C-alpha positions as CSV (number, residue, x, y, z in Angstrom):
1,X,-71.8,19.8,51.2
2,X,-74.5,19.1,52.9
3,X,-78.0,20.9,54.3
4,X,-79.5,18.3,57.1
5,X,-83.0,19.3,56.2
6,X,-84.5,19.8,52.2
7,X,-88.5,20.3,51.3
8,X,-90.4,17.9,50.4
9,X,-89.4,16.6,46.6
10,X,-91.9,18.5,44.7
11,X,-91.3,17.6,41.1
12,X,-91.1,14.4,42.2
13,X,-95.7,14.7,43.6
14,X,-93.6,15.6,47.1
15,X,-93.3,12.2,48.2
16,X,-90.3,11.3,49.2
17,X,-88.5,12.7,52.5
18,X,-84.4,13.8,51.4
19,X,-82.0,14.4,54.1
20,X,-79.1,14.7,55.0
21,X,-78.5,11.3,56.3
22,X,-80.5,9.4,53.7
23,X,-78.1,11.3,51.0
24,X,-75.0,9.9,52.9
25,X,-76.5,6.3,53.6
26,X,-77.3,6.0,49.6
27,X,-73.7,7.8,48.4
28,X,-72.1,5.4,50.6
29,X,-73.5,2.4,48.9
30,X,-71.8,3.7,45.6
31,X,-68.8,2.8,44.5
32,X,-68.3,6.0,42.3
33,X,-69.1,8.3,45.9
34,X,-68.3,6.1,48.3
35,X,-65.4,8.1,49.7
36,X,-66.5,11.6,48.7
37,X,-65.7,14.1,51.5
38,X,-68.9,15.7,52.9
39,X,-69.5,18.5,54.9
40,X,-72.8,19.4,56.4
41,X,-73.7,22.5,57.2
42,X,-77.3,23.4,58.7
43,X,-79.1,25.7,61.1
44,X,-80.2,22.6,63.5
45,X,-79.8,22.2,66.8
46,X,-76.3,20.7,66.8
47,X,-76.7,19.0,70.4
48,X,-79.4,16.5,68.3
49,X,-77.5,16.6,64.5
50,X,-73.8,16.8,65.0
51,X,-73.0,13.4,66.6
52,X,-75.1,11.9,64.3
53,X,-74.2,13.2,60.9
54,X,-70.4,12.1,61.9
55,X,-71.3,9.1,62.6
56,X,-73.2,8.9,59.1
57,X,-69.7,9.3,57.3
58,X,-69.4,14.0,57.2
59,X,-66.0,15.2,57.4
60,X,-66.4,18.6,59.6
61,X,-69.7,19.9,60.6
62,X,-70.7,24.3,60.4
63,X,-74.0,25.8,62.1
64,X,-75.2,28.4,60.2
65,X,-74.6,31.6,60.2
66,X,-71.5,30.2,59.0
67,X,-67.8,31.2,59.0
68,X,-66.8,31.7,56.0
69,X,-62.8,31.6,56.8
70,X,-63.6,28.4,58.9
71,X,-65.6,27.4,55.8
72,X,-62.7,27.5,53.0
73,X,-59.6,26.2,55.2
74,X,-61.6,23.1,56.4
75,X,-62.7,22.9,52.3
76,X,-59.2,22.8,51.2
77,X,-57.8,20.8,54.1
78,X,-60.7,18.4,53.1
79,X,-58.6,18.6,49.4
80,X,-56.1,18.1,50.7
81,X,-54.3,21.6,50.0
82,X,-52.4,24.0,51.9
83,X,-55.2,26.4,53.7
84,X,-55.6,30.2,52.0
85,X,-53.8,33.0,53.5
86,X,-54.8,35.1,55.2
87,X,-56.1,38.2,54.1
88,X,-53.8,41.2,55.2
89,X,-54.7,44.3,57.1
90,X,-52.7,47.3,57.3
């Protein structure tokens, strides 16, 4: 799971600008992580970043605040597992 925006890399002088698009491109270049499913979670305007995130390789996109049940179901689907049963209310 990645957010779109990250603070500057303060530990290394603050000069490295990271965002989900940079990280996804970096991961796609490495054999070990090229097929890692990525879920983007952000408070950014979805009209500006959702299509770009999906085109960059994200398998799902969530706008904050997140519906946790939908996120959990998506994680299960991405991992090829059956979704969890909904809690029973009596």
